[in-house]
N, C-alpha and C positions, 0 to 999 in steps of 0.2 A: 504493500499499500504506499503511495506517495502522498505526503501531507504538505499542506501549505501553511506558512507561518501566519498566525493571528495573535494579536496582542490586545488585551482588554484592561483598561485602567479602572481602578476603583472609583466609584462615584461618591459624592458627598453623602448620599443617603445610605450607602452600604454600611451595615452594622459593624464590619471589620475595618472600616476606613481609618479608625483611630491609629493604626500602625503606620499608615501613609505609603505603604508599598504597593506597587502595581502587581496584578496577576498576569499570567502569560498562558497561552494556549497554542499548541501545535499538534495537528491531527487530533487523536483522541486523548492526548496527554495535557493535563493542566498543572500549573505550578503557582504556588503562592507562598508567602512567608509571613511570620508574625515576629514577635520580639525575640523568640528563642529557637523556632523551628522552621524548616522548609518542608512543604507538603507537595507530594507528587500524586496526582489523581489520574485515573483512567476509567473507562466505562464501567468496570466491575469492582472498583475499590480505590483505596488511597493508602499512602505510605508517608511516614515522616522521618526526618533526619535532623540532628542538631544543625543549626544554620551555619556554624563555623565550619564544620566538616563538609557540608554541602558546598559552600563557597570555595573552599580550598580545592575541592575536586573540580568544580565548575570552571575555575579560572585556568586550570591546566587542560581541560577539554578544549577550550578556545585557543590557548597558547600553542598546544601540541597539534592543533587541527585534527583532533580525535586519535592521534598517535597511530599505533598499529595494534591489532588484536582487540581485546576487550578492556574497558575501563569500568570497573565495578565501584560505584560510589560507596556501596556497602554490600551486604549479602543478598540484596533484593533488586536494587535499581542500578542501571548502567547503560553503556553503549558498546556497540561493536562496529569498528571501522570496516566498511565494505569498499572503501576507496572510490569516492564519488557519491556514495550514499552511506548512511549510517542507520544501523538497527538500534532503535531506542526500545528498551525492554524493562519489564517487571518480572522477576522470578525466572528469567531465561536460564540462569546458571544456579538454580536453587532447587534441590530435589523436592523439598516439601511443596513448593509452588507448582512445579511441573506435575508431580504425582497426583495432585488434587485438582488439576486443571485450572489453576489460578494464575498461571503465567500469561503474559500479554506482551506483544511487541508490534512495532510498526517500523517500516523502512522509509526513511525520510531523506530527501536530498541534502547533501552535506552543507551546501551554502545556506539553505533555509534554516537548518538546525543551528548552525554556527551563528547566524544573525539573531536568532531568538535567544540563544545562550549569552551572546554578547550584550544584548539589550537587558537581559535579566541581571547579569553581573553589574552593569552600569547603574541600574536602579536599586539593587539590593545591597551594594557595597557602600557603606556610609563613609563619610569623611574621617580620615585617620586610620581606617582599617585597610591593611594590605594582605590579601589572602596568599600572596606569593612568599611571604616571609615567615620566619619562625614566630611562635606565639609571643616570646619575650620581646620581639622587635616591633610590635604593632599594637594598636589599640584593640578593644573588643568589638566584635561585629554585632553584638546584641542590642536590643532596644528598638525604639521606634525610628522611622525614617529620619536621617540627619545628614543632609548634604551628599556629596559624591567624592570619588577618588579616582578620576580618569587617568592621572599620571601613573598610579600603581598598576592599573589594568592595561596600560598601553604597551607593556613590555612584550617583546617577541624573543624567540629562541635565537641565540647567536649561532649563525650557520656559516661555516667556512665552505668555499668552493674547492679548495685544495688543502690549505693549512693556515691556521691563525697567524697573522703577522706578515704574510707574504704581501707584496705590493698589490693593492686593489682587492685584497681579501679581507676577511673579518679582522677587526682590530684587536690588538692586545689590550688587556685591562690595566690601566696605569693611572697615576695621579692626574696626568694631563687629560685623560678621558673621563674623569670624574668618578672613578670607582675607588673608594677608599678600602683599605684592608678591613675585613670584617673583625668584629670584636673578639671572635673565637680563634682567629688566626694571627693574632698580633706577634707570635713568635716565628712565623714563617718568613724565611729569608726572601728578599726581593731581588737578589742578585740575578742578572740575566747572563746566559753563556755568551762567550765571545766566539764569533764565527768569522774566519778569514775566507772570503769568497774569491775564487779565481775570476779575474776581470771578464765581463761578458755574461756571468751567471748570477748577477745580483738579484734577478727576479725569480730565480729557481731554487735558491738555497735559503733556509730559515731555520732558526732554532729559538726556543723560548722556554722559560721556567714554568712548567705546568702547575707546580705548587703555588707559585706566586699568582698565576692566572686565576686559579680557583679560590685563592685566599681573598680575592676581590669580588667574588660573586655576591650580588645583593639579593639573591633569591635562593630558595631551597627546593629540592626535588624538581628542578627544571633544567634538564641537560642541554648544554650547547653542543655544537658539532665542531670540534677543533681541527679535525683532519679528515680528508676524503680521499680514498683510493678506489676508483670504480664504485662497487656497491659496499665497500668496507668503510664503516664510519666509527671513529673514536668520539664518544660523547661523554665528556666529564661533567660532573655536577657536584655541588656541595649539599649535604643532607643534614637536617636537624629536625627533631621531633618525629613525626609519622608521615610516611608516604600517603598522600590524601586519597589514593585509590588502591584497590587490589587489581594489579595489572595482570590480565590474562594474555599469555603470549600466543602469537600465531607463527612463531619461529624460535629457534634457539637464540638465547641471549647470554652473553658473557659479562661477568662482573669482576673487576679488579679493585680491591680495597686499597686505597692509597694512604689513608690515615685513620686513626681512631677505630671505631667499631660500629657495625650495623647488625642488628638481629633481623633475619628474614623469616617471616611466617609464610610457609609454602603450603598451598592447598591444591586439591584436584580442580582443574579448570572448570569442569562441567557441574560437578556436585557440590563443590565447596568443602569436601571432607579434608581433614588435615593430612598432609603428606610428610612434612619435615619442618624442623626449626633449624635454621642455619645461622651460626654466629660467625661473622667475618671480621677479622682484625687486620691491621695494616700488613700488606703483603699477601693476603689470601686471595685466591682466585676461585670462582665458582661459576657454574653454568646452570642457567635456568632452562629446563626443557620446554618444548612447545605445547605441552599438554597440562600446564599448571597455571595457577595465578599466585602472585606474590605481593607482599606488603612489607616495607622496611620500617624499622624502629631505630633511630639514631639518638642515643642519650646525650651526646655532645656533637657539635657540628663536625662533620667528617667529610672526607673527599672520596669520591667514587668515580671510576672510569668504566663506562659501559661500552662494550664492543658489539656492534651490530652488523649483520648483513642485511642491507636495506632493499634487496631485490624484490620487486613487486610480484615476482613469479613464485616465491616460496610458499605462501599459504595454499595456493592451488596444488603445488607439487606435494606438499604434506598431505592434503586431502586425498590425493590420488595414490599415496604411498610411494611416491617417487623421491621423496626427501625424508631423512630421519627426523624424529622428534627429540632425539638426544644426540650429542656430539660424537659419542663413541659407545660401543657395547663391549663389555668385558666377558 
């Protein structure tokens, strides 16, 4: 089913208008919020989430352009990227909902859903609240409607075409670019490597301090793309508190822990049943298979490098059994 975006503002006579927030509708799904919760409705029911958790997930849906695989806001509501379209679902990856016939989904054009989510973020994010940052770095999102924060919501993923710092490519994060060192990474050296380049190759050779680069990240759980080689992407990110979604893979994904610690809660992609708890410390390497969902918990701001094969052919190859769901079988 293809749905068209529709948005409805509260009227002054609406009994819930005291909160000041707009309601939104796309297809059979409705969205509203009050002082503490976000509510998702569909023709057969409704579901609520704490509004802070909802907004942290929602802002990454928009910033990541629905990413790849599934983005579960919690164990009931989420999206699956169909690359051009998005499946918006309730209970799609929840055994209890499916077994009792309570699951519901619609397929919506990506542009329409992104526009609705962007408008929802703009209206539901109050002045002073930044859903991209760690809880200690921002105001609370609760309460009645109070202003906007378009500057925080306007961030996009930093994406290199070849490698960060090459002429014409994504810039390094420096004092000059306005990115200060994060409070948690004050001890990270900012020295940059010296590179002597053969004349004529100045646009082809580059080196940079990845730890210094990540120490200046002003967001959490929002990977940039620092190098690209065909379909191979190196995507570093700084992590603090909780990954706002349970990410369900549609391909193998490699994690390299660069600093500190992240605990990963790993579940079966389709049922949500527990599969593993993985504790990664600096220097550890782990692979997330293509049939799981995962959520990370970082008690101190940490650095993580995600290595991805971004080929758009992989999901179909896995579905046909032409590509493995794990990197190696022993």
